[in-house]
C-alpha positions in Angstrom: -2.2 -24.9 -3.4 -3.9 -22.8 -0.7 -3.2 -19.3 -1.9 -1.0 -16.7 -3.5 1.2 -13.9 -2.2 1.8 -10.9 -4.3 5.4 -9.6 -4.0 6.1 -6.0 -4.9 8.6 -5.4 -7.7 11.0 -3.6 -5.4 11.2 -6.7 -3.2 12.9 -10.0 -3.9 10.8 -13.0 -4.7 11.5 -15.7 -2.0 12.8 -19.0 -3.4 11.7 -22.3 -2.1 13.9 -23.9 0.5 13.8 -26.6 3.2 12.6 -23.9 5.7 10.2 -22.4 3.2 9.0 -25.1 0.8 6.2 -23.0 -0.6 4.0 -26.1 -1.0 0.8 -24.2 -0.1 1.5 -20.6 -1.0 2.7 -19.6 -4.5 4.6 -16.3 -4.8 3.8 -14.0 -7.7 6.2 -11.1 -8.5 4.4 -8.0 -9.6 5.8 -5.9 -12.4 4.8 -2.7 -10.7 6.5 -1.0 -7.8 3.9 -2.1 -5.2 0.4 -3.5 -5.1 -1.0 0.0 -4.7 0.0 0.8 -8.3 -2.5 -1.7 -9.5 -5.2 0.8 -8.5 -4.0 3.1 -11.4 -3.8 0.3 -14.0 -5.9 0.6 -17.1 -7.9 -2.4 -16.1 -8.9 -1.0 -12.7 -9.6 2.5 -14.1 -11.8 0.9 -16.8 -13.8 -0.9 -14.1 -14.3 2.5 -12.4 -15.6 3.9 -15.7 -12.6 6.1 -16.5 -9.2 6.1 -18.1 -5.8 7.5 -17.1 -6.2 10.9 -19.0 -9.4 11.6 -17.2 -8.2 10.3 -13.8 -5.0 12.4 -14.1 -7.0 15.5 -14.8 -9.3 14.8 -11.8 -6.3 14.2 -9.5 -4.6 17.5 -10.6 -7.9 19.4 -10.3 -8.5 18.2 -6.7 -4.9 18.1 -5.5 -5.2 21.5 -3.7 -7.7 19.9 -1.3 -5.1 17.7 0.3 -2.7 20.0 2.1 0.9 18.7 2.3 0.0 15.9 -0.1 -1.0 18.3 -2.9 2.5 18.6 -4.3 2.7 14.8 -4.8 -0.7 14.7 -6.4 0.1 17.6 -8.7 3.1 15.6 -10.0 0.7 13.1 -11.5 1.5 14.2 -15.0 5.1 13.1 -14.6 4.3 9.7 -13.1 5.0 6.3 -14.5 2.0 4.5 -13.0 4.0 1.3 -12.8 6.9 2.6 -10.9 5.7 5.7 -8.9 5.7 5.2 -5.1 2.0 6.1 -4.3 1.7 4.4 -1.0 1.6 7.7 0.9 -1.3 9.0 -1.2 -3.3 5.9 -2.1 -6.2 7.0 0.2 -6.4 10.4 -1.4 -6.4 8.8 -4.9 -9.2 6.6 -3.8 -11.2 9.6 -2.5 -10.7 11.5 -5.8 -11.2 8.6 -8.2 -13.8 6.5 -6.5 -15.8 8.6 -4.0 
């Protein structure tokens, strides 16, 4: 085994075939929408010294600083952290949660 490839939940996990034997790369299917969602997991938030309640409050409090992305950030209270598509705002989340 040489490595692993994380496959987003919204993508299909490739199956081994003659053209793609997967001898050196193992594919792991995430349970979340995309790898960016891992940033909001309890495990990662704990490493950053926070939790979802505090993180959500910070995101909402600072949303107004992000122009046309403010509306998406303000919706944090309604998100399912596993399934929400956050790819377009992951950089803003990083700035807010881990400056």
